[in-house]
PDBQT receptor file of N, H, CA, C and O in Angstrom, charges set to zero:
ATOM      1  N   MET A   1     176.892  71.999  90.337  1.00  0.00    +0.000 N 
ATOM      2  CA  MET A   1     176.908  73.494  90.267  1.00  0.00    +0.000 C 
ATOM      3  C   MET A   1     177.418  73.736  88.757  1.00  0.00    +0.000 C 
ATOM      4  O   MET A   1     178.529  73.360  88.381  1.00  0.00    +0.000 OA
ATOM      5  N   PRO A   2     176.543  74.365  87.977  1.00  0.00    +0.000 N 
ATOM      6  CA  PRO A   2     176.943  74.742  86.494  1.00  0.00    +0.000 C 
ATOM      7  C   PRO A   2     178.135  75.755  86.578  1.00  0.00    +0.000 C 
ATOM      8  O   PRO A   2     178.288  76.550  87.505  1.00  0.00    +0.000 OA
ATOM      9  N   ARG A   3     178.945  75.628  85.509  1.00  0.00    +0.000 N 
ATOM     10  H   ARG A   3     178.820  74.982  84.756  1.00  0.00    +0.000 HD
ATOM     11  CA  ARG A   3     180.062  76.558  85.204  1.00  0.00    +0.000 C 
ATOM     12  C   ARG A   3     179.580  77.944  85.371  1.00  0.00    +0.000 C 
ATOM     13  O   ARG A   3     178.495  78.269  84.891  1.00  0.00    +0.000 OA
ATOM     14  N   GLY A   4     180.345  78.813  86.047  1.00  0.00    +0.000 N 
ATOM     15  H   GLY A   4     181.227  78.548  86.437  1.00  0.00    +0.000 HD
ATOM     16  CA  GLY A   4     179.931  80.296  86.104  1.00  0.00    +0.000 C 
ATOM     17  C   GLY A   4     179.044  80.639  87.160  1.00  0.00    +0.000 C 
ATOM     18  O   GLY A   4     178.701  81.801  87.378  1.00  0.00    +0.000 OA
ATOM     19  N   ASP A   5     178.616  79.540  87.902  1.00  0.00    +0.000 N 
ATOM     20  H   ASP A   5     178.894  78.596  87.726  1.00  0.00    +0.000 HD
ATOM     21  CA  ASP A   5     177.725  79.899  89.153  1.00  0.00    +0.000 C 
ATOM     22  C   ASP A   5     178.605  80.279  90.273  1.00  0.00    +0.000 C 
ATOM     23  O   ASP A   5     179.493  79.529  90.678  1.00  0.00    +0.000 OA
ATOM     24  N   LYS A   6     178.361  81.454  90.781  1.00  0.00    +0.000 N 
ATOM     25  H   LYS A   6     177.640  82.064  90.452  1.00  0.00    +0.000 HD
ATOM     26  CA  LYS A   6     179.205  82.012  91.876  1.00  0.00    +0.000 C 
ATOM     27  C   LYS A   6     178.595  81.865  93.279  1.00  0.00    +0.000 C 
ATOM     28  O   LYS A   6     179.126  82.448  94.224  1.00  0.00    +0.000 OA
ATOM     29  N   SER A   7     177.498  81.105  93.450  1.00  0.00    +0.000 N 
ATOM     30  H   SER A   7     177.067  80.631  92.683  1.00  0.00    +0.000 HD
ATOM     31  CA  SER A   7     176.836  80.954  94.734  1.00  0.00    +0.000 C 
ATOM     32  C   SER A   7     177.654  80.229  95.637  1.00  0.00    +0.000 C 
ATOM     33  O   SER A   7     177.389  80.363  96.832  1.00  0.00    +0.000 OA
ATOM     34  N   ALA A   8     178.587  79.494  95.316  1.00  0.00    +0.000 N 
ATOM     35  H   ALA A   8     178.802  79.385  94.346  1.00  0.00    +0.000 HD
ATOM     36  CA  ALA A   8     179.417  78.810  96.381  1.00  0.00    +0.000 C 
ATOM     37  C   ALA A   8     180.493  79.738  96.852  1.00  0.00    +0.000 C 
ATOM     38  O   ALA A   8     181.236  79.264  97.712  1.00  0.00    +0.000 OA
ATOM     39  N   TYR A   9     180.711  80.875  96.492  1.00  0.00    +0.000 N 
ATOM     40  H   TYR A   9     180.108  81.261  95.793  1.00  0.00    +0.000 HD
ATOM     41  CA  TYR A   9     181.728  81.838  97.026  1.00  0.00    +0.000 C 
ATOM     42  C   TYR A   9     181.135  82.675  98.206  1.00  0.00    +0.000 C 
ATOM     43  O   TYR A   9     179.935  82.893  98.368  1.00  0.00    +0.000 OA
ATOM     44  N   THR A  10     182.083  83.083  98.954  1.00  0.00    +0.000 N 
ATOM     45  H   THR A  10     183.059  82.905  98.823  1.00  0.00    +0.000 HD
ATOM     46  CA  THR A  10     181.642  83.875 100.225  1.00  0.00    +0.000 C 
ATOM     47  C   THR A  10     181.451  85.358  99.706  1.00  0.00    +0.000 C 
ATOM     48  O   THR A  10     181.889  85.675  98.600  1.00  0.00    +0.000 OA
ATOM     49  N   ASP A  11     180.799  86.248 100.507  1.00  0.00    +0.000 N 
ATOM     50  H   ASP A  11     180.443  85.990 101.405  1.00  0.00    +0.000 HD
ATOM     51  CA  ASP A  11     180.818  87.503 100.183  1.00  0.00    +0.000 C 
ATOM     52  C   ASP A  11     182.105  88.212 100.030  1.00  0.00    +0.000 C 
ATOM     53  O   ASP A  11     182.287  89.082  99.179  1.00  0.00    +0.000 OA
ATOM     54  N   LYS A  12     183.065  87.780 100.949  1.00  0.00    +0.000 N 
ATOM     55  H   LYS A  12     182.917  87.073 101.640  1.00  0.00    +0.000 HD
ATOM     56  CA  LYS A  12     184.377  88.406 100.882  1.00  0.00    +0.000 C 
ATOM     57  C   LYS A  12     185.004  88.058  99.516  1.00  0.00    +0.000 C 
ATOM     58  O   LYS A  12     185.574  88.945  98.881  1.00  0.00    +0.000 OA
ATOM     59  N   GLN A  13     184.918  86.777  99.033  1.00  0.00    +0.000 N 
ATOM     60  H   GLN A  13     184.454  86.056  99.549  1.00  0.00    +0.000 HD
ATOM     61  CA  GLN A  13     185.533  86.363  97.809  1.00  0.00    +0.000 C 
ATOM     62  C   GLN A  13     184.909  87.157  96.621  1.00  0.00    +0.000 C 
ATOM     63  O   GLN A  13     185.608  87.620  95.719  1.00  0.00    +0.000 OA
ATOM     64  N   LYS A  14     183.611  87.283  96.669  1.00  0.00    +0.000 N 
ATOM     65  H   LYS A  14     183.043  86.908  97.401  1.00  0.00    +0.000 HD
ATOM     66  CA  LYS A  14     182.887  88.191  95.635  1.00  0.00    +0.000 C 
ATOM     67  C   LYS A  14     183.383  89.645  95.590  1.00  0.00    +0.000 C 
ATOM     68  O   LYS A  14     183.556  90.265  94.541  1.00  0.00    +0.000 OA
ATOM     69  N   ARG A  15     183.590  90.122  96.796  1.00  0.00    +0.000 N 
ATOM     70  H   ARG A  15     183.449  89.618  97.648  1.00  0.00    +0.000 HD
ATOM     71  CA  ARG A  15     184.094  91.489  96.848  1.00  0.00    +0.000 C 
ATOM     72  C   ARG A  15     185.569  91.579  96.219  1.00  0.00    +0.000 C 
ATOM     73  O   ARG A  15     185.893  92.423  95.383  1.00  0.00    +0.000 OA
ATOM     74  N   GLN A  16     186.353  90.664  96.701  1.00  0.00    +0.000 N 
ATOM     75  H   GLN A  16     186.090  89.979  97.381  1.00  0.00    +0.000 HD
ATOM     76  CA  GLN A  16     187.765  90.623  96.160  1.00  0.00    +0.000 C 
ATOM     77  C   GLN A  16     187.753  90.460  94.646  1.00  0.00    +0.000 C 
ATOM     78  O   GLN A  16     188.569  91.124  94.008  1.00  0.00    +0.000 OA
ATOM     79  N   ALA A  17     186.907  89.642  93.995  1.00  0.00    +0.000 N 
ATOM     80  H   ALA A  17     186.244  89.103  94.514  1.00  0.00    +0.000 HD
ATOM     81  CA  ALA A  17     186.851  89.441  92.602  1.00  0.00    +0.000 C 
ATOM     82  C   ALA A  17     186.458  90.775  92.009  1.00  0.00    +0.000 C 
ATOM     83  O   ALA A  17     187.141  91.216  91.085  1.00  0.00    +0.000 OA
ATOM     84  N   GLU A  18     185.370  91.489  92.478  1.00  0.00    +0.000 N 
ATOM     85  H   GLU A  18     184.815  91.131  93.229  1.00  0.00    +0.000 HD
ATOM     86  CA  GLU A  18     184.909  92.692  91.992  1.00  0.00    +0.000 C 
ATOM     87  C   GLU A  18     186.149  93.765  92.026  1.00  0.00    +0.000 C 
ATOM     88  O   GLU A  18     186.388  94.442  91.026  1.00  0.00    +0.000 OA
ATOM     89  N   HIS A  19     186.827  93.873  93.070  1.00  0.00    +0.000 N 
ATOM     90  H   HIS A  19     186.633  93.323  93.882  1.00  0.00    +0.000 HD
ATOM     91  CA  HIS A  19     187.916  94.879  93.162  1.00  0.00    +0.000 C 
ATOM     92  C   HIS A  19     189.068  94.501  92.233  1.00  0.00    +0.000 C 
ATOM     93  O   HIS A  19     189.654  95.394  91.621  1.00  0.00    +0.000 OA
ATOM     94  N   ILE A  20     189.411  93.251  92.101  1.00  0.00    +0.000 N 
ATOM     95  H   ILE A  20     188.935  92.525  92.599  1.00  0.00    +0.000 HD
ATOM     96  CA  ILE A  20     190.480  92.854  91.172  1.00  0.00    +0.000 C 
ATOM     97  C   ILE A  20     190.007  93.133  89.757  1.00  0.00    +0.000 C 
ATOM     98  O   ILE A  20     190.786  93.582  88.916  1.00  0.00    +0.000 OA
ATOM     99  N   GLU A  21     188.790  92.881  89.501  1.00  0.00    +0.000 N 
ATOM    100  H   GLU A  21     188.157  92.517  90.184  1.00  0.00    +0.000 HD
ATOM    101  CA  GLU A  21     188.218  93.120  88.059  1.00  0.00    +0.000 C 
ATOM    102  C   GLU A  21     188.306  94.642  87.797  1.00  0.00    +0.000 C 
ATOM    103  O   GLU A  21     188.672  95.054  86.696  1.00  0.00    +0.000 OA
ATOM    104  N   GLU A  22     187.985  95.443  88.762  1.00  0.00    +0.000 N 
ATOM    105  H   GLU A  22     187.687  95.108  89.656  1.00  0.00    +0.000 HD
ATOM    106  CA  GLU A  22     187.991  97.036  88.491  1.00  0.00    +0.000 C 
ATOM    107  C   GLU A  22     189.384  97.403  88.145  1.00  0.00    +0.000 C 
ATOM    108  O   GLU A  22     189.589  98.214  87.241  1.00  0.00    +0.000 OA
ATOM    109  N   GLY A  23     190.368  96.850  88.816  1.00  0.00    +0.000 N 
ATOM    110  H   GLY A  23     190.201  96.192  89.550  1.00  0.00    +0.000 HD
ATOM    111  CA  GLY A  23     191.824  97.164  88.587  1.00  0.00    +0.000 C 
ATOM    112  C   GLY A  23     192.297  96.802  87.176  1.00  0.00    +0.000 C 
ATOM    113  O   GLY A  23     193.024  97.532  86.503  1.00  0.00    +0.000 OA
ATOM    114  N   TYR A  24     191.792  95.531  86.761  1.00  0.00    +0.000 N 
ATOM    115  H   TYR A  24     191.201  94.938  87.308  1.00  0.00    +0.000 HD
ATOM    116  CA  TYR A  24     192.127  95.228  85.362  1.00  0.00    +0.000 C 
ATOM    117  C   TYR A  24     191.418  96.094  84.287  1.00  0.00    +0.000 C 
ATOM    118  O   TYR A  24     191.964  96.330  83.209  1.00  0.00    +0.000 OA
ATOM    119  N   GLU A  25     190.308  96.515  84.578  1.00  0.00    +0.000 N 
ATOM    120  H   GLU A  25     189.865  96.323  85.453  1.00  0.00    +0.000 HD
ATOM    121  CA  GLU A  25     189.541  97.469  83.670  1.00  0.00    +0.000 C 
ATOM    122  C   GLU A  25     190.154  98.704  83.477  1.00  0.00    +0.000 C 
ATOM    123  O   GLU A  25     190.160  99.278  82.389  1.00  0.00    +0.000 OA
ATOM    124  N   LYS A  26     190.689  99.150  84.530  1.00  0.00    +0.000 N 
ATOM    125  H   LYS A  26     190.684  98.684  85.414  1.00  0.00    +0.000 HD
ATOM    126  CA  LYS A  26     191.426 100.497  84.819  1.00  0.00    +0.000 C 
ATOM    127  C   LYS A  26     192.664 100.487  83.798  1.00  0.00    +0.000 C 
ATOM    128  O   LYS A  26     193.023 101.465  83.141  1.00  0.00    +0.000 OA
ATOM    129  N   ARG A  27     193.236  99.262  83.778  1.00  0.00    +0.000 N 
ATOM    130  H   ARG A  27     192.945  98.468  84.311  1.00  0.00    +0.000 HD
ATOM    131  CA  ARG A  27     194.356  99.095  82.910  1.00  0.00    +0.000 C 
ATOM    132  C   ARG A  27     194.071  98.817  81.404  1.00  0.00    +0.000 C 
ATOM    133  O   ARG A  27     195.010  98.641  80.629  1.00  0.00    +0.000 OA
ATOM    134  N   GLY A  28     192.844  98.781  81.013  1.00  0.00    +0.000 N 
ATOM    135  H   GLY A  28     192.081  98.924  81.643  1.00  0.00    +0.000 HD
ATOM    136  CA  GLY A  28     192.463  98.701  79.636  1.00  0.00    +0.000 C 
ATOM    137  C   GLY A  28     192.045  97.119  79.220  1.00  0.00    +0.000 C 
ATOM    138  O   GLY A  28     191.833  96.804  78.049  1.00  0.00    +0.000 OA
ATOM    139  N   VAL A  29     191.971  96.320  80.168  1.00  0.00    +0.000 N 
ATOM    140  H   VAL A  29     192.144  96.576  81.119  1.00  0.00    +0.000 HD
ATOM    141  CA  VAL A  29     191.633  94.910  79.839  1.00  0.00    +0.000 C 
ATOM    142  C   VAL A  29     190.032  94.954  79.576  1.00  0.00    +0.000 C 
ATOM    143  O   VAL A  29     189.293  95.678  80.244  1.00  0.00    +0.000 OA
ATOM    144  N   PRO A  30     189.614  94.185  78.632  1.00  0.00    +0.000 N 
ATOM    145  CA  PRO A  30     188.108  94.156  78.273  1.00  0.00    +0.000 C 
ATOM    146  C   PRO A  30     187.386  93.561  79.432  1.00  0.00    +0.000 C 
ATOM    147  O   PRO A  30     188.014  92.830  80.199  1.00  0.00    +0.000 OA
ATOM    148  N   GLU A  31     186.119  93.810  79.630  1.00  0.00    +0.000 N 
ATOM    149  H   GLU A  31     185.609  94.404  79.007  1.00  0.00    +0.000 HD
ATOM    150  CA  GLU A  31     185.412  93.483  80.716  1.00  0.00    +0.000 C 
ATOM    151  C   GLU A  31     185.252  92.043  81.027  1.00  0.00    +0.000 C 
ATOM    152  O   GLU A  31     185.323  91.639  82.188  1.00  0.00    +0.000 OA
ATOM    153  N   LYS A  32     185.030  91.233  79.987  1.00  0.00    +0.000 N 
ATOM    154  H   LYS A  32     184.972  91.561  79.044  1.00  0.00    +0.000 HD
ATOM    155  CA  LYS A  32     184.828  89.844  80.056  1.00  0.00    +0.000 C 
ATOM    156  C   LYS A  32     186.235  89.180  80.657  1.00  0.00    +0.000 C 
ATOM    157  O   LYS A  32     186.281  88.415  81.620  1.00  0.00    +0.000 OA
ATOM    158  N   GLU A  33     187.339  89.630  79.893  1.00  0.00    +0.000 N 
ATOM    159  H   GLU A  33     187.301  90.251  79.110  1.00  0.00    +0.000 HD
ATOM    160  CA  GLU A  33     188.653  89.103  80.282  1.00  0.00    +0.000 C 
ATOM    161  C   GLU A  33     189.035  89.549  81.655  1.00  0.00    +0.000 C 
ATOM    162  O   GLU A  33     189.657  88.794  82.402  1.00  0.00    +0.000 OA
ATOM    163  N   ALA A  34     188.678  90.762  82.011  1.00  0.00    +0.000 N 
ATOM    164  H   ALA A  34     188.172  91.375  81.404  1.00  0.00    +0.000 HD
ATOM    165  CA  ALA A  34     188.875  91.245  83.415  1.00  0.00    +0.000 C 
ATOM    166  C   ALA A  34     188.155  90.378  84.465  1.00  0.00    +0.000 C 
ATOM    167  O   ALA A  34     188.694  90.068  85.527  1.00  0.00    +0.000 OA
ATOM    168  N   GLU A  35     186.987  90.025  84.137  1.00  0.00    +0.000 N 
ATOM    169  H   GLU A  35     186.550  90.277  83.274  1.00  0.00    +0.000 HD
ATOM    170  CA  GLU A  35     186.164  89.208  85.060  1.00  0.00    +0.000 C 
ATOM    171  C   GLU A  35     186.852  87.724  85.226  1.00  0.00    +0.000 C 
ATOM    172  O   GLU A  35     187.046  87.190  86.318  1.00  0.00    +0.000 OA
ATOM    173  N   ARG A  36     187.179  87.164  83.980  1.00  0.00    +0.000 N 
ATOM    174  H   ARG A  36     187.022  87.597  83.093  1.00  0.00    +0.000 HD
ATOM    175  CA  ARG A  36     187.723  85.846  84.005  1.00  0.00    +0.000 C 
ATOM    176  C   ARG A  36     189.035  85.818  84.914  1.00  0.00    +0.000 C 
ATOM    177  O   ARG A  36     189.263  84.914  85.718  1.00  0.00    +0.000 OA
ATOM    178  N   ARG A  37     189.890  86.937  84.690  1.00  0.00    +0.000 N 
ATOM    179  H   ARG A  37     189.704  87.671  84.037  1.00  0.00    +0.000 HD
ATOM    180  CA  ARG A  37     191.198  86.899  85.406  1.00  0.00    +0.000 C 
ATOM    181  C   ARG A  37     190.953  87.128  86.907  1.00  0.00    +0.000 C 
ATOM    182  O   ARG A  37     191.651  86.588  87.765  1.00  0.00    +0.000 OA
ATOM    183  N   ALA A  38     189.896  87.982  87.193  1.00  0.00    +0.000 N 
ATOM    184  H   ALA A  38     189.329  88.421  86.496  1.00  0.00    +0.000 HD
ATOM    185  CA  ALA A  38     189.643  88.282  88.707  1.00  0.00    +0.000 C 
ATOM    186  C   ALA A  38     189.303  86.995  89.375  1.00  0.00    +0.000 C 
ATOM    187  O   ALA A  38     189.858  86.690  90.430  1.00  0.00    +0.000 OA
ATOM    188  N   TRP A  39     188.331  86.151  88.757  1.00  0.00    +0.000 N 
ATOM    189  H   TRP A  39     187.880  86.399  87.899  1.00  0.00    +0.000 HD
ATOM    190  CA  TRP A  39     187.942  84.897  89.451  1.00  0.00    +0.000 C 
ATOM    191  C   TRP A  39     189.070  83.963  89.515  1.00  0.00    +0.000 C 
ATOM    192  O   TRP A  39     189.196  83.273  90.527  1.00  0.00    +0.000 OA
ATOM    193  N   ALA A  40     189.950  83.859  88.495  1.00  0.00    +0.000 N 
ATOM    194  H   ALA A  40     189.848  84.419  87.674  1.00  0.00    +0.000 HD
ATOM    195  CA  ALA A  40     191.048  82.973  88.441  1.00  0.00    +0.000 C 
ATOM    196  C   ALA A  40     192.008  83.368  89.513  1.00  0.00    +0.000 C 
ATOM    197  O   ALA A  40     192.689  82.466  90.001  1.00  0.00    +0.000 OA
ATOM    198  N   THR A  41     192.160  84.581  89.947  1.00  0.00    +0.000 N 
ATOM    199  H   THR A  41     191.608  85.314  89.550  1.00  0.00    +0.000 HD
ATOM    200  CA  THR A  41     192.960  85.199  90.967  1.00  0.00    +0.000 C 
ATOM    201  C   THR A  41     192.402  84.697  92.278  1.00  0.00    +0.000 C 
ATOM    202  O   THR A  41     193.145  84.229  93.141  1.00  0.00    +0.000 OA
ATOM    203  N   VAL A  42     191.025  84.798  92.436  1.00  0.00    +0.000 N 
ATOM    204  H   VAL A  42     190.421  85.178  91.735  1.00  0.00    +0.000 HD
ATOM    205  CA  VAL A  42     190.441  84.438  93.875  1.00  0.00    +0.000 C 
ATOM    206  C   VAL A  42     190.544  82.944  93.901  1.00  0.00    +0.000 C 
ATOM    207  O   VAL A  42     190.784  82.400  94.979  1.00  0.00    +0.000 OA
ATOM    208  N   ASN A  43     190.400  82.293  92.912  1.00  0.00    +0.000 N 
ATOM    209  H   ASN A  43     190.205  82.735  92.036  1.00  0.00    +0.000 HD
ATOM    210  CA  ASN A  43     190.551  80.724  93.009  1.00  0.00    +0.000 C 
ATOM    211  C   ASN A  43     191.907  80.304  93.304  1.00  0.00    +0.000 C 
ATOM    212  O   ASN A  43     192.095  79.316  94.013  1.00  0.00    +0.000 OA
ATOM    213  N   LYS A  44     192.910  81.003  92.797  1.00  0.00    +0.000 N 
ATOM    214  H   LYS A  44     192.758  81.806  92.220  1.00  0.00    +0.000 HD
ATOM    215  CA  LYS A  44     194.230  80.699  93.124  1.00  0.00    +0.000 C 
ATOM    216  C   LYS A  44     194.580  80.959  94.412  1.00  0.00    +0.000 C 
ATOM    217  O   LYS A  44     195.373  80.200  94.969  1.00  0.00    +0.000 OA
ATOM    218  N   GLU A  45     194.039  82.084  95.095  1.00  0.00    +0.000 N 
ATOM    219  H   GLU A  45     193.395  82.700  94.643  1.00  0.00    +0.000 HD
ATOM    220  CA  GLU A  45     194.383  82.434  96.410  1.00  0.00    +0.000 C 
ATOM    221  C   GLU A  45     193.681  81.503  97.472  1.00  0.00    +0.000 C 
ATOM    222  O   GLU A  45     194.261  81.060  98.463  1.00  0.00    +0.000 OA
ATOM    223  N   ASP A  46     192.359  81.257  97.146  1.00  0.00    +0.000 N 
ATOM    224  H   ASP A  46     191.888  81.617  96.341  1.00  0.00    +0.000 HD
ATOM    225  CA  ASP A  46     191.469  80.649  98.133  1.00  0.00    +0.000 C 
ATOM    226  C   ASP A  46     191.317  79.167  97.782  1.00  0.00    +0.000 C 
ATOM    227  O   ASP A  46     190.909  78.401  98.655  1.00  0.00    +0.000 OA
ATOM    228  N   GLY A  47     191.610  78.727  96.598  1.00  0.00    +0.000 N 
ATOM    229  H   GLY A  47     191.942  79.349  95.889  1.00  0.00    +0.000 HD
ATOM    230  CA  GLY A  47     191.339  77.370  96.218  1.00  0.00    +0.000 C 
ATOM    231  C   GLY A  47     189.935  77.154  95.878  1.00  0.00    +0.000 C 
ATOM    232  O   GLY A  47     189.448  76.032  96.014  1.00  0.00    +0.000 OA
ATOM    233  N   GLY A  48     189.201  78.203  95.419  1.00  0.00    +0.000 N 
ATOM    234  H   GLY A  48     189.597  79.115  95.309  1.00  0.00    +0.000 HD
ATOM    235  CA  GLY A  48     187.744  77.992  94.989  1.00  0.00    +0.000 C 
ATOM    236  C   GLY A  48     186.821  78.620  95.843  1.00  0.00    +0.000 C 
ATOM    237  O   GLY A  48     187.136  79.615  96.496  1.00  0.00    +0.000 OA
ATOM    238  N   GLY A  49     185.620  78.071  95.888  1.00  0.00    +0.000 N 
ATOM    239  H   GLY A  49     185.364  77.263  95.358  1.00  0.00    +0.000 HD
ATOM    240  CA  GLY A  49     184.395  78.526  96.710  1.00  0.00    +0.000 C 
ATOM    241  C   GLY A  49     184.476  78.249  98.185  1.00  0.00    +0.000 C 
ATOM    242  O   GLY A  49     185.559  77.983  98.705  1.00  0.00    +0.000 OA
ATOM    243  N   LYS A  50     183.407  78.303  98.843  1.00  0.00    +0.000 N 
ATOM    244  H   LYS A  50     182.526  78.520  98.421  1.00  0.00    +0.000 HD
ATOM    245  CA  LYS A  50     183.358  77.970 100.276  1.00  0.00    +0.000 C 
ATOM    246  C   LYS A  50     183.934  76.634 100.504  1.00  0.00    +0.000 C 
ATOM    247  O   LYS A  50     183.839  75.745  99.658  1.00  0.00    +0.000 OA
ATOM    248  N   LYS A  51     184.541  76.477 101.655  1.00  0.00    +0.000 N 
ATOM    249  H   LYS A  51     184.618  77.200 102.342  1.00  0.00    +0.000 HD
ATOM    250  CA  LYS A  51     185.028  75.197 102.113  1.00  0.00    +0.000 C 
ATOM    251  C   LYS A  51     184.210  74.648 103.269  1.00  0.00    +0.000 C 
ATOM    252  O   LYS A  51     183.798  75.390 104.161  1.00  0.00    +0.000 OA
ATOM    253  N   VAL A  52     184.002  73.474 103.247  1.00  0.00    +0.000 N 
ATOM    254  H   VAL A  52     184.336  72.871 102.522  1.00  0.00    +0.000 HD
ATOM    255  CA  VAL A  52     183.279  72.856 104.298  1.00  0.00    +0.000 C 
ATOM    256  C   VAL A  52     184.235  72.062 105.062  1.00  0.00    +0.000 C 
ATOM    257  O   VAL A  52     184.813  71.088 104.580  1.00  0.00    +0.000 OA
ATOM    258  N   SER A  53     184.415  72.520 106.362  1.00  0.00    +0.000 N 
ATOM    259  H   SER A  53     183.945  73.312 106.753  1.00  0.00    +0.000 HD
ATOM    260  CA  SER A  53     185.475  71.811 107.230  1.00  0.00    +0.000 C 
ATOM    261  C   SER A  53     184.842  70.422 107.755  1.00  0.00    +0.000 C 
ATOM    262  O   SER A  53     183.713  70.336 108.237  1.00  0.00    +0.000 OA
ATOM    263  N   VAL A  54     185.667  69.435 107.603  1.00  0.00    +0.000 N 
ATOM    264  H   VAL A  54     186.584  69.505 107.211  1.00  0.00    +0.000 HD
ATOM    265  CA  VAL A  54     185.314  68.071 108.078  1.00  0.00    +0.000 C 
ATOM    266  C   VAL A  54     186.117  67.716 109.283  1.00  0.00    +0.000 C 
ATOM    267  O   VAL A  54     187.322  67.496 109.156  1.00  0.00    +0.000 OA
ATOM    268  N   ARG A  55     185.526  67.643 110.450  1.00  0.00    +0.000 N 
ATOM    269  H   ARG A  55     184.548  67.821 110.554  1.00  0.00    +0.000 HD
ATOM    270  CA  ARG A  55     186.183  67.153 111.592  1.00  0.00    +0.000 C 
ATOM    271  C   ARG A  55     186.068  65.715 111.806  1.00  0.00    +0.000 C 
ATOM    272  O   ARG A  55     185.008  65.098 111.698  1.00  0.00    +0.000 OA
ATOM    273  N   ARG A  56     187.220  65.189 112.118  1.00  0.00    +0.000 N 
ATOM    274  H   ARG A  56     188.081  65.690 112.205  1.00  0.00    +0.000 HD
ATOM    275  CA  ARG A  56     187.283  63.566 112.466  1.00  0.00    +0.000 C 
ATOM    276  C   ARG A  56     187.752  63.413 113.882  1.00  0.00    +0.000 C 
ATOM    277  O   ARG A  56     187.880  62.291 114.372  1.00  0.00    +0.000 OA
TER     278      ARG A  56
């Protein structure tokens, strides 16, 4: 998966990132930086994209 590809994220994670990004933009953070921070926050909370559970 190339960097920046958001296809591995769930719809919920994408909505969360969008909401967080809007909050940063309201505070005057530039659009690109707001997007970067939003995805960093989602990754911090969820550990990245979709998780495949492995049962043993």
